[in-house]
PASEBA-1860 file (N, C-alpha, C; in nm, 3 decimals):
! residues 179
1> MRHISTGV> -9.065/13.385/-16.839/-9.137/13.453/-16.799/-9.236/13.264/-16.710 ~ -9.279/13.229/-16.608/-9.370/13.166/-16.617/-9.457/13.187/-16.581 ~ -9.617/13.135/-16.546/-9.758/13.200/-16.514/-9.754/13.119/-16.443 ~ -9.786/13.164/-16.263/-9.859/13.085/-16.210/-10.008/13.129/-16.127 ~ -10.010/13.065/-16.104/-10.197/13.092/-16.081/-10.206/13.096/-15.895 ~ -10.282/13.255/-15.887/-10.311/13.244/-15.742/-10.445/13.232/-15.673 ~ -10.567/13.209/-15.769/-10.626/13.154/-15.689/-10.706/13.260/-15.664 ~ -10.649/13.348/-15.688/-10.763/13.503/-15.640/-10.890/13.539/-15.775
9> VGFFKVFA> -10.979/13.395/-15.766/-11.036/13.395/-15.912/-10.959/13.450/-16.018 ~ -10.852/13.462/-16.070/-10.872/13.516/-16.175/-10.819/13.634/-16.167 ~ -10.817/13.757/-16.135/-10.829/13.815/-16.121/-10.667/13.875/-16.150 ~ -10.566/13.813/-16.138/-10.419/13.851/-16.080/-10.421/13.723/-16.208 ~ -10.257/13.804/-16.281/-10.152/13.716/-16.334/-10.097/13.741/-16.303 ~ -10.018/13.626/-16.239/-9.874/13.610/-16.156/-9.716/13.558/-16.259 ~ -9.603/13.640/-16.262/-9.533/13.581/-16.338/-9.387/13.614/-16.234 ~ -9.321/13.457/-16.264/-9.165/13.457/-16.178/-9.098/13.551/-16.327
17> GQNKGIIS> -8.998/13.650/-16.262/-8.892/13.664/-16.366/-8.779/13.776/-16.276 ~ -8.737/13.806/-16.324/-8.608/13.906/-16.324/-8.602/14.023/-16.200 ~ -8.756/14.128/-16.247/-8.763/14.234/-16.109/-8.929/14.184/-16.060 ~ -8.890/14.188/-15.977/-8.913/14.143/-15.877/-8.986/14.180/-15.767 ~ -9.105/14.181/-15.761/-9.149/14.286/-15.700/-9.199/14.377/-15.741 ~ -9.222/14.476/-15.833/-9.286/14.541/-15.951/-9.411/14.482/-15.979 ~ -9.550/14.564/-15.984/-9.662/14.556/-15.985/-9.714/14.618/-16.139 ~ -9.784/14.559/-16.199/-9.822/14.634/-16.367/-9.901/14.605/-16.366
25> TALLSYPT> -10.018/14.697/-16.461/-10.158/14.661/-16.521/-10.164/14.640/-16.664 ~ -10.033/14.637/-16.714/-10.062/14.610/-16.820/-10.075/14.489/-16.908 ~ -10.114/14.416/-16.872/-10.094/14.293/-16.909/-10.274/14.277/-16.880 ~ -10.380/14.263/-17.042/-10.509/14.281/-17.013/-10.577/14.312/-16.911 ~ -10.508/14.467/-16.847/-10.582/14.563/-16.790/-10.558/14.493/-16.634 ~ -10.546/14.335/-16.601/-10.553/14.308/-16.427/-10.396/14.305/-16.400 ~ -10.424/14.355/-16.283/-10.266/14.379/-16.217/-10.167/14.244/-16.234 ~ -10.039/14.272/-16.215/-9.926/14.143/-16.265/-9.801/14.159/-16.190
33> LLLKPNER> -9.748/14.070/-16.074/-9.629/14.066/-16.032/-9.549/13.989/-16.105 ~ -9.411/14.033/-16.130/-9.300/13.998/-16.138/-9.253/13.946/-15.988 ~ -9.220/13.762/-15.947/-9.148/13.714/-15.864/-9.010/13.675/-15.878 ~ -8.960/13.627/-15.780/-8.808/13.553/-15.786/-8.891/13.397/-15.817 ~ -8.777/13.355/-15.893/-8.828/13.237/-15.993/-8.877/13.107/-15.856 ~ -8.802/13.129/-15.821/-8.849/12.990/-15.652/-8.982/13.116/-15.554 ~ -9.039/13.232/-15.564/-9.107/13.237/-15.455/-9.204/13.229/-15.515 ~ -9.291/13.197/-15.405/-9.449/13.175/-15.358/-9.570/13.288/-15.334
41> PTISKYLC> -9.661/13.301/-15.456/-9.719/13.422/-15.437/-9.820/13.357/-15.285 ~ -9.865/13.462/-15.244/-9.997/13.463/-15.122/-10.071/13.551/-15.119 ~ -10.172/13.497/-15.090/-10.339/13.540/-15.139/-10.311/13.728/-15.050 ~ -10.225/13.688/-14.915/-10.207/13.894/-14.852/-10.163/13.895/-15.019 ~ -10.111/13.896/-15.069/-9.970/13.974/-15.154/-10.070/14.102/-15.250 ~ -10.246/14.013/-15.299/-10.335/14.093/-15.440/-10.430/14.141/-15.329 ~ -10.416/14.241/-15.306/-10.546/14.308/-15.307/-10.648/14.349/-15.411 ~ -10.765/14.317/-15.464/-10.873/14.377/-15.540/-10.876/14.493/-15.507
49> PAKSFAME> -10.824/14.621/-15.602/-10.901/14.760/-15.602/-11.041/14.747/-15.600 ~ -11.116/14.814/-15.489/-11.305/14.768/-15.461/-11.284/14.866/-15.578 ~ -11.330/14.895/-15.673/-11.437/14.914/-15.806/-11.368/14.780/-15.880 ~ -11.309/14.684/-15.855/-11.271/14.562/-15.988/-11.398/14.443/-15.926 ~ -11.428/14.462/-15.783/-11.522/14.398/-15.702/-11.683/14.467/-15.772 ~ -11.769/14.527/-15.805/-11.852/14.609/-15.849/-11.890/14.510/-15.982 ~ -12.024/14.448/-15.901/-12.115/14.371/-16.031/-12.227/14.476/-16.067 ~ -12.298/14.427/-16.152/-12.405/14.500/-16.221/-12.536/14.338/-16.251
57> YIQPATMP> -12.636/14.370/-16.184/-12.678/14.334/-16.176/-12.787/14.280/-16.300 ~ -12.884/14.159/-16.385/-12.891/14.225/-16.526/-13.065/14.196/-16.489 ~ -13.155/14.226/-16.552/-13.277/14.228/-16.550/-13.367/14.278/-16.691 ~ -13.363/14.162/-16.813/-13.380/14.249/-16.900/-13.588/14.257/-16.917 ~ -13.608/14.403/-16.930/-13.757/14.484/-16.941/-13.826/14.345/-16.988 ~ -13.792/14.293/-17.124/-13.897/14.229/-17.162/-13.908/14.057/-17.152 ~ -13.846/14.063/-16.971/-13.812/13.931/-16.888/-13.899/13.973/-16.734 ~ -14.022/13.875/-16.655/-14.044/13.893/-16.532/-13.911/13.848/-16.422
65> APKGHYSP> -13.929/13.953/-16.294/-13.804/13.898/-16.251/-13.905/13.789/-16.179 ~ -13.699/13.759/-16.207/-13.760/13.560/-16.068/-13.789/13.537/-15.998 ~ -13.865/13.397/-15.983/-13.940/13.400/-15.839/-13.882/13.360/-15.710 ~ -13.737/13.266/-15.707/-13.663/13.335/-15.677/-13.565/13.428/-15.639 ~ -13.474/13.445/-15.500/-13.303/13.464/-15.465/-13.220/13.509/-15.598 ~ -13.279/13.531/-15.680/-13.133/13.529/-15.776/-13.137/13.640/-15.881 ~ -13.073/13.696/-15.984/-13.095/13.772/-16.108/-13.024/13.648/-16.275 ~ -13.162/13.654/-16.329/-13.137/13.630/-16.405/-12.942/13.631/-16.492
73> AVVHGGLV> -12.924/13.753/-16.464/-12.754/13.733/-16.511/-12.701/13.860/-16.420 ~ -12.536/13.860/-16.360/-12.453/13.876/-16.335/-12.338/13.993/-16.387 ~ -12.289/14.067/-16.417/-12.181/14.117/-16.494/-12.086/14.197/-16.406 ~ -12.024/14.090/-16.375/-11.822/14.121/-16.342/-11.713/14.086/-16.401 ~ -11.596/14.193/-16.370/-11.474/14.143/-16.414/-11.461/14.101/-16.596 ~ -11.568/14.203/-16.663/-11.614/14.148/-16.816/-11.641/14.030/-16.822 ~ -11.719/13.979/-16.705/-11.818/13.824/-16.724/-11.942/13.891/-16.725 ~ -11.985/13.788/-16.813/-12.224/13.762/-16.759/-12.218/13.656/-16.725
81> FVSGQLPV> -12.299/13.677/-16.633/-12.297/13.504/-16.577/-12.444/13.468/-16.576 ~ -12.452/13.400/-16.606/-12.656/13.378/-16.681/-12.687/13.248/-16.640 ~ -12.798/13.315/-16.550/-12.831/13.215/-16.444/-12.941/13.104/-16.508 ~ -12.941/12.967/-16.431/-12.977/12.868/-16.512/-13.091/12.900/-16.572 ~ -13.208/12.889/-16.741/-13.222/12.929/-16.788/-13.427/12.776/-16.802 ~ -13.486/12.806/-16.749/-13.556/12.670/-16.807/-13.656/12.712/-16.933 ~ -13.717/12.614/-16.943/-13.798/12.674/-17.111/-13.932/12.686/-16.998 ~ -13.997/12.827/-16.990/-14.098/12.833/-16.903/-14.140/12.965/-16.943
89> DDAGQVLG> -14.269/12.986/-16.938/-14.334/13.122/-16.937/-14.358/13.188/-16.786 ~ -14.402/13.299/-16.775/-14.414/13.361/-16.686/-14.529/13.338/-16.538 ~ -14.620/13.247/-16.604/-14.722/13.168/-16.555/-14.633/13.032/-16.495 ~ -14.512/12.978/-16.579/-14.440/12.810/-16.492/-14.461/12.703/-16.627 ~ -14.536/12.760/-16.718/-14.594/12.671/-16.838/-14.456/12.622/-16.908 ~ -14.428/12.485/-16.951/-14.275/12.387/-16.961/-14.384/12.447/-17.095 ~ -14.275/12.484/-17.218/-14.256/12.564/-17.370/-14.212/12.504/-17.468 ~ -14.225/12.450/-17.512/-14.222/12.274/-17.591/-14.270/12.151/-17.508
97> NTVQEQTQ> -14.298/12.043/-17.629/-14.349/11.944/-17.575/-14.184/11.871/-17.600 ~ -14.155/11.867/-17.677/-13.965/11.775/-17.719/-13.857/11.858/-17.601 ~ -13.754/11.794/-17.601/-13.650/11.843/-17.527/-13.593/11.937/-17.675 ~ -13.583/11.952/-17.844/-13.615/12.001/-17.862/-13.630/12.145/-17.848 ~ -13.685/12.162/-17.870/-13.813/12.307/-17.803/-13.749/12.359/-17.711 ~ -13.722/12.275/-17.591/-13.695/12.311/-17.501/-13.550/12.371/-17.480 ~ -13.508/12.324/-17.572/-13.325/12.392/-17.593/-13.349/12.499/-17.647 ~ -13.418/12.498/-17.751/-13.412/12.629/-17.798/-13.466/12.755/-17.750
105> QCLQKIAE> -13.573/12.680/-17.666/-13.613/12.794/-17.579/-13.496/12.853/-17.454 ~ -13.451/12.754/-17.423/-13.345/12.806/-17.286/-13.304/12.887/-17.405 ~ -13.234/12.811/-17.497/-13.096/12.949/-17.559/-13.170/13.081/-17.611 ~ -13.288/13.051/-17.610/-13.369/13.270/-17.649/-13.335/13.265/-17.582 ~ -13.340/13.226/-17.436/-13.356/13.339/-17.290/-13.227/13.358/-17.267 ~ -13.126/13.321/-17.249/-12.999/13.315/-17.322/-12.982/13.418/-17.307 ~ -13.027/13.434/-17.482/-12.974/13.507/-17.599/-13.059/13.671/-17.561 ~ -13.147/13.734/-17.556/-13.217/13.783/-17.456/-13.128/13.854/-17.341
113> ILAAANSR> -13.136/13.752/-17.249/-13.005/13.781/-17.145/-12.901/13.817/-17.189 ~ -12.834/13.818/-17.256/-12.665/13.849/-17.345/-12.698/13.997/-17.405 ~ -12.802/13.987/-17.460/-12.828/14.113/-17.528/-12.861/14.249/-17.346 ~ -12.923/14.204/-17.327/-12.944/14.348/-17.198/-12.824/14.335/-17.125 ~ -12.719/14.237/-17.117/-12.624/14.247/-17.060/-12.453/14.292/-17.145 ~ -12.513/14.377/-17.264/-12.430/14.405/-17.386/-12.360/14.260/-17.413 ~ -12.371/14.183/-17.453/-12.344/14.059/-17.494/-12.425/13.969/-17.568 ~ -12.305/13.911/-17.665/-12.423/13.829/-17.717/-12.319/13.625/-17.686
121> LDLILKVN> -12.451/13.608/-17.836/-12.394/13.430/-17.785/-12.237/13.432/-17.871 ~ -12.179/13.474/-17.965/-12.082/13.444/-18.000/-11.936/13.464/-17.895 ~ -12.021/13.519/-17.754/-11.898/13.564/-17.681/-11.909/13.441/-17.578 ~ -12.023/13.369/-17.611/-12.005/13.275/-17.492/-11.905/13.198/-17.447 ~ -11.836/13.121/-17.340/-11.723/13.119/-17.302/-11.700/12.975/-17.257 ~ -11.841/12.960/-17.208/-11.862/12.825/-17.099/-12.040/12.875/-17.095 ~ -12.049/12.666/-17.148/-12.196/12.670/-17.129/-12.203/12.509/-17.007 ~ -12.347/12.540/-16.985/-12.297/12.461/-16.867/-12.463/12.352/-16.904
129> IYLSDVAL> -12.555/12.212/-16.925/-12.657/12.176/-17.053/-12.714/12.100/-16.907 ~ -12.783/12.070/-16.818/-12.888/12.015/-16.748/-13.017/11.928/-16.775 ~ -12.958/11.823/-16.761/-13.069/11.702/-16.850/-13.098/11.568/-16.779 ~ -13.246/11.656/-16.717/-13.340/11.481/-16.670/-13.276/11.390/-16.697 ~ -13.266/11.311/-16.809/-13.209/11.187/-16.858/-13.089/11.179/-16.991 ~ -12.979/11.115/-16.933/-12.882/11.143/-17.027/-12.912/11.045/-17.162 ~ -13.034/11.051/-17.197/-13.026/10.968/-17.327/-13.091/11.105/-17.417 ~ -13.147/11.216/-17.367/-13.174/11.279/-17.416/-13.028/11.361/-17.539
137> WPRVNAAY> -12.899/11.291/-17.454/-12.767/11.419/-17.508/-12.803/11.420/-17.673 ~ -12.839/11.346/-17.707/-12.797/11.311/-17.892/-12.918/11.415/-17.956 ~ -13.036/11.455/-17.905/-13.200/11.557/-17.912/-13.084/11.710/-17.907 ~ -13.056/11.719/-17.746/-13.018/11.841/-17.720/-12.904/11.913/-17.779 ~ -12.799/11.803/-17.791/-12.700/11.807/-17.887/-12.653/11.844/-18.014 ~ -12.813/11.788/-18.094/-12.867/11.861/-18.237/-12.956/11.996/-18.227 ~ -13.008/12.014/-18.135/-13.070/12.144/-18.128/-12.979/12.227/-18.044 ~ -12.879/12.233/-17.986/-12.736/12.338/-17.912/-12.716/12.404/-18.043
145> ADFMGKYR> -12.665/12.300/-18.169/-12.566/12.294/-18.249/-12.688/12.379/-18.373 ~ -12.767/12.349/-18.401/-12.840/12.417/-18.449/-12.848/12.573/-18.433 ~ -12.870/12.583/-18.370/-12.919/12.727/-18.267/-12.808/12.771/-18.274 ~ -12.682/12.699/-18.173/-12.523/12.791/-18.218/-12.448/12.805/-18.313 ~ -12.488/12.732/-18.415/-12.414/12.755/-18.586/-12.325/12.723/-18.530 ~ -12.161/12.804/-18.564/-12.030/12.789/-18.554/-11.969/12.762/-18.495 ~ -12.068/12.869/-18.387/-12.028/12.941/-18.279/-12.010/12.794/-18.150 ~ -11.841/12.806/-18.142/-11.842/12.647/-18.011/-11.751/12.672/-17.867
153> PARVIIPC> -11.819/12.744/-17.812/-11.774/12.738/-17.653/-11.812/12.599/-17.624 ~ -11.699/12.586/-17.500/-11.651/12.490/-17.395/-11.820/12.466/-17.372 ~ -11.866/12.334/-17.317/-11.946/12.279/-17.305/-11.949/12.155/-17.166 ~ -12.031/12.162/-17.084/-12.072/12.063/-16.987/-12.204/11.975/-17.067 ~ -12.272/11.796/-17.061/-12.394/11.850/-17.038/-12.412/11.741/-16.870 ~ -12.466/11.778/-16.773/-12.513/11.725/-16.678/-12.603/11.653/-16.628 ~ -12.604/11.496/-16.704/-12.763/11.434/-16.619/-12.775/11.465/-16.501 ~ -12.895/11.533/-16.504/-12.902/11.539/-16.301/-13.069/11.488/-16.231
161> GLLHYGCL> -13.132/11.435/-16.324/-13.267/11.353/-16.307/-13.338/11.504/-16.302 ~ -13.499/11.494/-16.204/-13.523/11.548/-16.205/-13.571/11.701/-16.229 ~ -13.600/11.808/-16.310/-13.563/11.978/-16.239/-13.747/12.026/-16.226 ~ -13.714/12.104/-16.259/-13.839/12.283/-16.200/-13.914/12.234/-16.300 ~ -14.013/12.214/-16.256/-14.175/12.202/-16.323/-14.187/12.093/-16.414 ~ -14.063/11.976/-16.431/-14.088/11.899/-16.519/-14.013/11.914/-16.644 ~ -13.914/11.994/-16.606/-13.861/12.031/-16.762/-13.758/11.958/-16.811 ~ -13.697/11.944/-16.946/-13.608/11.819/-16.994/-13.460/11.919/-16.928
169> VEIDCVAA> -13.540/12.018/-16.936/-13.320/12.064/-17.017/-13.353/12.230/-16.942 ~ -13.212/12.271/-16.830/-13.220/12.362/-16.791/-13.054/12.387/-16.846 ~ -13.093/12.540/-16.876/-12.864/12.582/-16.934/-12.884/12.717/-16.886 ~ -12.713/12.708/-16.853/-12.700/12.862/-16.757/-12.509/12.846/-16.890 ~ -12.441/13.030/-16.858/-12.402/12.962/-16.935/-12.262/13.098/-16.860 ~ -12.122/13.146/-16.898/-12.087/13.221/-16.880/-12.037/13.339/-17.029 ~ -11.995/13.460/-17.039/-11.971/13.490/-17.202/-11.933/13.621/-17.141 ~ -11.838/13.706/-17.278/-11.753/13.843/-17.225/-11.856/13.905/-17.323
177> VAQ> -11.853/14.016/-17.197/-11.912/14.163/-17.199/-11.855/14.207/-17.371 ~ -11.938/14.234/-17.447/-11.923/14.336/-17.619/-11.813/14.459/-17.558 ~ -11.645/14.473/-17.576/-11.609/14.529/-17.635/-11.706/14.679/-17.709
END
């Protein structure tokens, strides 16, 4: 069998095989469709059930509501999407003078949000780290490695220039929900 991506945000797994047109939910609880070897899937063939689009907005009781129009995290499809976290307190004051301290503050906030979403650091799949200056990369990497320990999710560091409140770093991530 050959895996073909449908482009439907990863909800469906499509396989070419001998039993064409048979829908199954056996693989990872996601619907699958077996196609002829040369048949190309079309988006119209893959309608998700309404319940698969359910989203849960996460707002930890220990954190203030964001000032912007967003949620600290959203749970959907067994994943937690954590919004970018800045190293700031409730009043918008930057916590930490060094990029290492700011990185630790961001990661602590992420850990708190993940806990509220029934997840944890070792279930993080992907991390995006935004830096005000690429020269900070080695120090951020060291602080990140100290905090994450043996866990090594996929990661990207994005030099982006000035961040809100004058922060040196901002971090977001995607994690799996604990089973």
